[in-house]
TIBAMAR-477139 format. One record per residue: chain; residue number from 1; x negated, y negated, z of N, C-alpha, C in turn. Coordinates in steps of 0.1 Angstrom, whole numbers, plus 5000, padded with zeros to 4 digits. Each point is the difference from the previous one (the first is absolute). Layout:
# TIBAMAR-477139
R kette nr n.X n.Y n.Z ca.X ca.Y ca.Z c.X c.Y c.Z
R A NUM X Y Z X Y Z X Y Z
...
***
This chain:
# TIBAMAR-477139
R kette nr n.X n.Y n.Z ca.X ca.Y ca.Z c.X c.Y c.Z
R A 1 0780 3110 2735 4998 5007 4984 5009 4992 4991
R A 2 4993 4996 4989 5006 4990 4990 5005 5010 4989
R A 3 5013 4998 4994 5007 5007 4991 4998 4992 4988
R A 4 4994 5007 4988 5000 4993 4988 5012 5002 4990
R A 5 4999 4993 4989 5014 5000 4992 5001 5016 4996
R A 6 4991 5006 4996 5001 5013 4995 5007 5011 5010
R A 7 4995 4998 5013 5006 5008 5012 5014 4997 5001
R A 8 5004 4984 5001 5013 4997 5001 5009 5006 4990
R A 9 4995 5001 4986 5010 5003 4990 5002 5015 5001
R A 10 4989 5009 5004 5002 5012 5002 5008 5005 5012
R A 11 5000 4991 5010 5009 5003 5013 5014 4997 4997
R A 12 5002 4990 4991 5014 4996 4996 5006 5010 4992
R A 13 4991 5008 4991 5005 5010 4991 5004 5012 5010
R A 14 4993 5003 5007 5002 5011 5011 5013 4998 5007
R A 15 5001 4988 5005 5011 4997 5009 5013 5002 4992
R A 16 5001 4994 4985 5010 4999 4992 5005 5015 4996
R A 17 4988 5009 4998 5003 5015 4996 5005 5005 5013
R A 18 4996 4997 5011 5006 5006 5013 5015 4997 5001
R A 19 5000 4987 4998 5017 4996 5002 5008 5007 4988
R A 20 4995 5003 4989 5010 5005 4991 5000 5015 5003
R A 21 4990 5007 5004 5002 5013 5005 5009 5002 5009
R A 22 4999 4993 5011 5008 5000 5011 5016 4997 4997
R A 23 5002 4990 4991 5014 4998 4995 5006 5012 4991
R A 24 4990 5006 4992 5006 5012 4992 5003 5009 5008
R A 25 4991 5008 5010 5001 5010 5009 5011 4998 5007
R A 26 5003 4987 5006 5011 4997 5009 5014 5001 4993
R A 27 5002 4998 4987 5010 5000 4993 5003 5014 4995
R A 28 4990 5010 4999 5002 5012 4995 5004 5011 5011
R A 29 4994 4996 5010 5002 5010 5012 5009 4997 5011
R A 30 5004 4985 5000 5011 4996 5011 5015 5003 4996
R A 31 5007 5009 5007 5014 5001 4997 5009 4989 4997
R A 32 4997 4989 5008 5006 4989 4999 5004 4994 4986
R A 33 4987 5003 4991 5000 4995 4985 5004 5012 4992
R A 34 5008 5009 5004 5001 5012 4990 5014 4997 4994
R A 35 4998 4998 4987 5013 4998 4993 5002 5010 4990
R A 36 5010 5007 5000 5001 5012 4989 5007 4994 4989
R A 37 4999 5009 4990 5009 4995 4988 5014 5003 5002
R A 38 5009 4992 4993 5013 5004 5001 5005 5012 4998
R A 39 4994 5007 4990 5002 5015 4998 4988 5008 4993
R A 40 4997 5012 5004 4988 5004 4996 4999 5005 4985
R A 41 5013 5001 4995 4999 5004 4985 5009 4989 4994
R A 42 4992 4987 4999 5007 4989 4993 4998 5003 4986
R A 43 4990 5007 4994 4998 5001 4985 5014 5007 4994
R A 44 5003 5011 5008 5010 5008 4995 5013 4992 5001
R A 45 5003 4993 5012 5012 4992 5001 5000 4988 4989
R A 46 4988 4997 4998 5001 4987 4987 5004 5006 4989
R A 47 4997 5013 4996 5004 5007 4987 5014 5002 5001
R A 48 5008 5001 5012 5014 5005 5001 5008 4986 5003
R A 49 4995 4988 4996 5005 4988 5004 5012 4997 4990
R A 50 5000 5004 4988 5010 4998 4991 5011 5007 5004
R A 51 4999 5013 5004 5012 5010 5006 5006 4990 5011
R A 52 4993 4994 5009 5004 4993 5010 5011 4988 4994
R A 53 4994 4993 4992 5008 4989 4993 5012 5005 4994
R A 54 5000 5012 4994 5012 5004 4993 5010 5005 5011
R A 55 4994 5003 5011 5010 5006 5011 5006 4987 5006
R A 56 4993 4989 5003 5005 4989 5004 5011 4993 4992
R A 57 4995 5000 4987 5011 4996 4988 5012 5008 5002
R A 58 5001 5013 5003 5012 5009 5002 5008 4996 5011
R A 59 4992 4997 5011 5008 4996 5011 5006 4985 4999
R A 60 4994 4993 4991 5007 4986 4999 5013 5002 4992
R A 61 5001 5010 4992 5014 5003 4994 5009 5006 5008
R A 62 4999 5004 5012 5010 5004 5007 5010 4988 5006
R A 63 5011 5004 5001 5011 4991 5005 4997 4996 5016
R A 64 4994 5010 5007 4997 5000 5013 4987 5006 5002
R A 65 4990 4993 5004 4988 5004 5005 4998 5003 5014
R A 66 4989 5008 5004 4999 5003 5015 4999 4988 5008
R A 67 5006 5000 5013 4998 4991 5008 4996 5006 5012
R A 68 4997 4992 5011 4994 5003 5014 5005 4992 5010
R A 69 5002 5008 5011 5002 4990 5013 4993 5006 5009
R A 70 4997 4991 5012 4993 5004 5011 5010 5003 5009
R A 71 5001 5011 5007 5007 5005 5012 4993 5004 5012
R A 72 5006 5002 5013 4992 5006 5011 4995 5013 4997
R A 73 5005 5008 4990 4996 5014 4998 4988 4997 4988
R A 74 4997 4991 4993 4990 5000 4993 5004 4990 4985
R A 75 4994 5002 4990 5003 4996 4987 5011 5009 4994
R A 76 5012 4995 4994 5010 5008 4993 4998 4994 4985
R A 77 4997 5010 4992 5000 4996 4984 5013 5006 4996
R A 78 5009 4990 4993 5010 5006 4994 5000 4998 4986
R A 79 5003 5013 4993 5000 5004 4989 5014 4995 4992
R A 80 5000 4997 4987 5012 4996 4993 5012 5010 5003
R A 81 5013 4994 5002 5010 5007 5005 5005 5008 4989
R A 82 4999 4996 4987 5007 5009 4988 4991 5012 4997
R A 83 4989 5004 5007 4992 5010 4999 5003 5011 5008
R A 84 4998 5013 4997 5002 5010 5007 4988 5004 5009
R A 85 5001 4997 5012 4988 5001 5009 4994 5013 4999
R A 86 5005 5011 4997 4993 5013 5000 4992 5003 4986
R A 87 5000 4989 4991 4994 5003 4989 4989 4990 5000
R A 88 4997 4991 5011 4989 4990 5001 4989 5006 5005
R A 89 4990 5002 4991 4985 5005 5006 4991 4989 5000
R A 90 4988 5003 5004 4988 4990 5000 4993 4999 5014
R A 91 4994 4989 5002 4991 5001 5012 5001 4984 5004
R A 92 4996 4997 5012 5002 4987 5007 4983 5001 5005
R A 93 4993 4988 4995 4987 4999 5006 4999 4986 5007
R A 94 4996 5000 5013 4997 4986 5007 4988 5000 5004
R A 95 4994 4986 4994 4985 4998 4999 5000 4989 5011
R A 96 4991 5003 5009 4995 4988 5010 4986 4996 4995
R A 97 4999 4986 4996 4987 4994 4995 4991 5000 5012
R A 98 5004 4999 5010 4989 4997 5010 4994 5013 5008
R A 99 5006 5012 4995 4997 5012 5007 5004 5011 4992
R A 100 4990 5007 4992 5003 5012 4993 5005 5010 5005
R A 101 4997 5003 5015 5005 5012 5005 5013 4998 5004
R A 102 5006 4989 5000 5016 4997 5001 5009 5006 4987
R A 103 4994 5000 4987 5007 5003 4991 5006 5013 4999
R A 104 5012 5000 4995 5006 5015 4999 5011 5001 4988
R A 105 5003 5011 4999 5007 5004 4986 5011 5010 5006
R A 106 5014 4997 4995 5010 5007 5004 5009 5003 4986
R A 107 5001 5014 5000 5009 5003 4988 5015 4998 5004
R A 108 5008 4997 4989 5013 4995 4999 5009 5013 5000
R A 109 5005 5002 5010 5010 5012 5001 5011 4994 5007
R A 110 5011 4995 4993 5014 4995 5008 5011 5004 4996
R A 111 5009 5002 5008 5014 5005 4997 5011 4988 5001
R A 112 4996 4989 5006 5006 4988 4999 4993 4989 4991
R A 113 5005 4988 4999 4992 4992 4990 4990 4991 5006
R A 114 4996 5004 5014 4989 4992 5006 4989 5009 5004
R A 115 4990 4996 5003 4986 5005 5006 4997 4993 5011
R A 116 4996 5008 5011 4995 4991 5013 4987 5004 4999
R A 117 4991 4989 5004 4986 5001 5005 5001 4998 5014
R A 118 4996 5010 5008 5000 4998 5015 4992 4988 5004
R A 119 5006 4993 5009 4991 4989 5005 4986 5005 5008
R A 120 5001 5012 5006 4987 5004 5007 4988 5000 4988
R A 121 5004 5001 4988 4989 5001 4989 4994 4987 4996
R A 122 5007 4990 5005 4998 4986 4993 4995 4991 5014
R A 123 4989 4990 4998 4996 4993 5009 5003 4987 4995
R A 124 5000 4990 5009 5002 4986 4995 4988 4995 4990
R A 125 5004 4993 4991 4991 4994 4988 5007 5003 4987
R A 126 4989 4997 4990 5002 5001 4988 5001 5013 4994
R A 127 5009 5006 4992 5002 5012 4993 5002 4998 4985
R A 128 4994 5007 4992 5002 5002 4986 5009 5013 4997
R A 129 5010 4998 4995 5011 5011 4997 4999 5003 4987
R A 130 5000 5012 4996 5001 5004 4986 5008 5013 5000
R A 131 5012 5001 4994 5009 5009 4998 5000 5004 4985
R A 132 4995 5013 4998 5001 5005 4987 5009 5010 4999
R A 133 5011 4997 4993 5011 5010 5000 5006 5004 4986
R A 134 5008 5012 4999 5005 5003 4988 5014 5003 5003
R A 135 5008 4999 4989 5014 5003 5001 5005 5004 4984
R A 136 5001 5013 4999 5007 5006 4987 4989 4999 4990
R A 137 4985 5002 5004 4991 5000 4992 4995 4986 4995
R A 138 5005 4989 5005 4996 4987 5000 4991 4996 5011
R A 139 4989 4993 4999 4992 4995 5011 5000 4986 5004
R A 140 5001 4998 5012 5001 4986 5003 4989 4996 5012
R A 141 4997 4988 5000 4989 4996 5011 5006 4986 5006
R A 142 4999 5002 5014 5005 4987 5008 4986 4998 5008
R A 143 4996 4987 5000 4989 4998 5008 5004 4984 5008
R A 144 4995 5001 5012 5001 4988 5008 4993 5000 5011
R A 145 4995 4988 5003 4992 4996 5014 5008 4995 5008
R A 146 4999 5006 5014 5008 4993 5009 4991 5000 5012
R A 147 5006 4992 5010 4993 4998 5013 5011 5006 5010
R A 148 4995 5010 5008 5007 5008 5008 5000 4994 5013
***
């Protein structure tokens, strides 16, 4: 059987369309290619971005900012020594870029000037830390990316 130019062009179009359909379907239904957004409510967070900038600027005016150390028990966040620990409120959010199921948030409730995040909650790898805290009505924000 001899194939003429018209039949070859139609077969080429069918082959191309089949390839594109295979590619689109494999990208949509294969969990290997599933990439979630960083956050579900990013429009809301974008509107609150100026508040975050103000909190970071407040934190930069402190004589001593939050620091952290890695210990056998986990991550220890040390708050400024000159602040009364019982008046510090807020939350610590740990975000794992590679797996949204590992993200967690912990409220700040301390009686000493440090907060411990247990080692069993943290896996080795990259973590983005965001500590949104208040002291005497003034808000502060500490952000850091670490490799645990």
